[in-house]
C-alpha positions in Angstrom: 64.6 56.9 54.7 67.5 57.7 57.0 69.9 55.5 54.9 68.7 57.2 51.8 69.3 60.6 53.4 72.8 59.7 54.4 73.5 58.5 50.9 72.1 61.6 49.4 74.2 63.9 51.5 77.3 61.7 51.0 76.9 61.9 47.2 76.3 65.7 47.3 79.4 66.2 49.5 81.7 64.0 47.4 80.5 65.3 44.0 79.5 68.9 44.4 81.6 70.1 47.3 84.8 68.3 46.3 84.5 69.8 42.8 83.8 73.3 44.2 86.7 73.2 46.8 89.2 71.7 44.4 88.1 74.1 41.6 88.6 77.1 43.8 91.9 75.7 45.0 93.2 75.3 41.4 91.6 78.4 39.7 90.9 80.8 42.5 88.4 83.4 41.9 89.0 83.3 38.2 87.1 80.0 38.0 84.1 80.1 35.7 80.7 79.2 37.0 80.8 76.5 34.4 83.5 74.0 35.3 83.8 72.9 31.7 84.8 76.4 30.7 87.5 76.4 33.3 88.9 73.1 32.0 88.8 74.4 28.3 90.7 77.6 28.4 90.7 80.0 25.5 94.4 79.7 25.0 96.6 76.6 25.5 95.6 72.9 25.8 92.6 71.5 27.6 93.3 70.9 31.3 91.6 67.5 31.2 91.5 64.5 28.9 88.9 64.5 26.1 87.1 61.5 27.5 86.7 63.2 30.9 85.4 66.4 29.3 82.9 64.3 27.3 81.8 62.4 30.4 81.3 65.8 32.1 79.1 67.0 29.3 77.0 63.8 29.5 76.6 64.2 33.2 75.6 67.9 32.8 72.9 66.9 30.3 71.6 64.1 32.6 71.5 66.6 35.5 69.6 69.1 33.4 67.1 66.5 32.5 66.6 65.6 36.1 66.2 69.3 37.1 63.8 69.8 34.2 61.7 66.9 35.4 61.8 67.6 39.1 61.7 71.3 39.5 59.4 72.0 36.6 56.7 69.7 38.0 54.9 72.7 39.6 54.6 74.5 36.3 53.5 71.3 34.5 50.9 70.7 37.2 49.5 74.2 36.8 49.4 73.9 33.0 47.9 70.4 33.0 45.2 71.3 35.6 43.8 73.7 33.0 44.2 71.5 29.9 43.6 68.0 31.1 40.3 66.1 31.2 40.2 64.1 34.4 37.4 61.8 33.1 39.8 60.4 30.5 42.9 58.3 31.0 46.3 59.9 31.7 47.7 58.5 28.4 44.5 59.1 26.3 45.0 61.2 23.1 42.9 64.0 24.7 45.4 64.4 27.6 48.7 63.2 26.1 48.8 65.6 23.1 48.2 68.8 25.1 50.7 67.6 27.7 53.4 67.0 25.1 52.7 70.4 23.4 52.6 72.4 26.7 55.7 70.8 28.2 57.6 71.3 24.9 56.6 74.9 24.7 57.6 75.5 28.3 61.0 74.0 27.8 61.5 75.9 24.5 60.6 79.1 26.4 63.1 78.3 29.1 65.8 77.5 26.6 65.1 80.7 24.6 65.3 82.7 27.9 68.5 81.0 28.8 70.0 81.7 25.4 68.8 85.3 25.4 70.6 86.2 28.7 74.3 85.6 28.6 74.4 85.7 32.4 71.8 83.0 32.9 74.2 81.2 35.1 74.1 84.1 37.5 70.3 83.9 37.6 70.6 80.2 38.2 72.9 81.0 41.1 70.3 83.3 42.7 67.5 80.8 42.2 69.7 78.0 43.7 70.7 80.1 46.7 67.2 81.4 47.4 65.2 78.4 46.3 67.0 75.1 46.1 69.2 75.3 49.2 66.2 75.9 51.5 64.1 73.3 49.7 66.8 70.6 49.7 68.7 71.2 52.9 66.7 73.3 55.4 63.1 72.4 55.0 63.5 68.6 55.3 65.4 69.0 58.6 62.8 71.4 59.9 59.9 69.2 58.9 61.6 66.2 60.4 62.0 68.0 63.7 58.5 69.2 63.6 57.0 65.9 62.7 58.9 63.4 64.8 59.8 65.8 67.6 63.1 64.2 68.7 64.1 65.2 72.2 66.3 68.2 72.5 69.1 66.1 73.9 69.2 63.6 71.0 71.9 63.6 68.4 69.4 63.7 65.5 67.9 66.9 66.8 71.2 68.7 67.0 72.5 67.3 63.7 69.3 68.6 62.0 69.7 72.0 63.7 73.4 72.2 62.7 72.5 71.4 59.1 69.8 74.1 59.1 72.1 76.7 60.5 75.1 75.9 58.2 72.9 75.8 55.1 71.1 79.0 56.1 74.5 80.6 56.1 75.5 79.0 52.8 72.2 80.2 51.3 72.7 83.7 52.6 76.3 83.9 51.3 75.3 82.4 48.0 72.4 84.9 47.7 74.6 87.9 48.3 77.4 86.8 46.1 75.2 85.7 43.2 73.0 88.8 43.3 76.2 90.9 43.3 77.5 89.1 40.3 74.2 89.4 38.6 74.1 93.1 39.1 77.7 93.5 37.9 77.0 91.4 34.7 73.6 92.9 34.0 75.0 96.4 33.7 77.1 95.4 30.7 75.3 92.8 28.6 74.1 92.3 25.1 71.2 90.0 24.2 72.0 86.6 22.7 75.7 87.1 23.2 77.7 84.1 24.4 79.4 86.1 27.1 79.1 89.4 28.9 80.3 92.4 26.9 83.1 94.4 28.4 
């Protein structure tokens, strides 16, 4: 598990933080929350080769599938607790058809909501800062320290505490900035527009 954790944080650091830091270094505060929008400016040529932009789109779709599968499991579990028959098999017609219908309706609702609000990226930023950062970075370290109770002089204990403190700060900064951006964008929006109205 420790090797998997190291690999997870290494991949996150190399992919997400390198893109965030280099994007801010290149574009400054004019960077869009969607990196593909920054690489495809309204005027002038694209800032990346076509194959790289296509690869970026594919990876975004794959990440959205993963997010839909992982973070929607709670909603799926709640829906399927009410609709499933535990006496029949998981893949029986009785359980499979309602599962497909309910999950499809849930994803359609989420897609409709995302299309309805042009600042859905801002909402995602708030949810990420308040929900995903604590779930992904703070809670595992806290639970590890509570479960295995490493000594206070061990390196593992201090690394876990440093990760918790740093990502608590990142979560707080992300929360304040994304809520501020959400409030600024919400005051001047139009439903189903592809951008915030000035």
